N, C-alpha and C positions, 0 to 999 in steps of 0.2 A: 504494500500500500504506500501511498505517497507520504511525504513528510508532514502533510498538513492535518493528519488525523487528530493529533492531540495538541495542536497549536494553531492560532489563526493564520490564514494564508498571507503571504507578503502582498503588498499592493502591486497591481499590474504595472508593467514597464511604462515609464513616462508619467506615472502618478505617484506623487509623494504623499506624505501624511499631513501636509500643511493645509492652511485655510483654502477653501474653495476647490479642493481636489477630490471631494467625495468621501473623505474619511471623517468619521464622527467619533471623537474620543468618548468612550462610555465607561462607566464604573459598574461592575456587576458584583452584587453581594451574594456570595455563595451561601447556601443554607448551612446552618450550624457553624457560623464564623468564617472569617476570611473574605477578602475582597480581591477580585481580579480586575486590574486596570489594563485596558487594551484599546486599540483602535482597529475598527473593522472597516475596510474600504468597500466591502459589499457583504450582504447577509447570505453567505453560502454555507455556514456552519450552524449547528444547533448545539445547545448546551445539554449534556446528558449527565445525570447523576446515576451511577450504577453501584448499587449496594448489595452486599451479601445478605441472604436470608438470615434472620437472627438465630434460628435454630439449626443452621447448616453446620454439619460436622465433617463432611467428606471433602468438599472443595476448598482450595486454599484462598486466602484473602488476597485481593488485588493490591498492588502498591499504590493505587490511586482510585478515587471514586468519581472524579470529575473529568469529563471528556468533552472536547469540541469535535463534533462529528460532521463530515461533509453531508449535505442534503441528498446527493445522488448515490450515496453508499446504500446498499441493500441490507436488510436485516441479516441475511445469510453471510454477507461479507463481514458485518459487525461481529456476528457470533464467531466467525473464524478468527478474527483479530483477538477477541477476548479469550478464546480457547488457547491461542498461542501465548498470550500474556500469562495465562495460568499454567502453561506447560502441561496440558492434559494429554493423556494417551488416547489412542483411538477407541479404547474400550470404555473410557469414562464419559459419562453424559452429563449435560447440564442444561438447564432451561432458563430462558430470559422471560421474565414476566413484566409486562408493562403496567406500571402502577395506576395509570389513569383508568384502565379497564380491569386490572387485576387478572389479566389473561395472557395467553400466548398469542403472538401475532404471526402472520404468514412470513416466511423467510424471503419471499419475493418482493415484499413491500419495500419501498425506499424509506430512508430515515425521514425524509420530508413528509411522506404520507403518514408514518407512525407519529411524528411530531404533531402534525395538524390534527390528528384524531385524539391524541392523548396528552397533549401538553398541560402542565399545571398552570394555575393562576399566576404563579411567579415567573413564568416563561421557561422553566426547565422541563425536561422530559425525564421522569423518574422511572428507573428499571431496577428489578431485583433479580439476582441470579441464585439458583439453587440446584441441588442434585435431585434425582428421582426419589430419594428416600423421603423427601419433603412431602410427597403425595401419599405416603402410607406404606 
């Protein structure tokens, strides 16, 4: 995947971050403390909070919970990236639940579609990951 998955993309060539160039400095307050200050020259990424299911015992914790995800990325691609970050073997399974609907979503949906359907009031898309033991 590209270098922009977990950081905002650089401005297009010929566009700086100065006044009148399309970039608007914003301050994003992350839930549970912390503030991200950044400048986005275009809105092509979404803010995703990915948390471990509280009773999860099998899957490892991720090194971060806050991600900037490109809107054209599919859920299947996002799942692959998260699997690689957790270093899961091919026999280990995990599920991504979208907190807006508390359900699984189709792996063919783009992140833009998932975000539009399930975004929270604060502008974040909340997801929870868990293993199958969570279901009983």
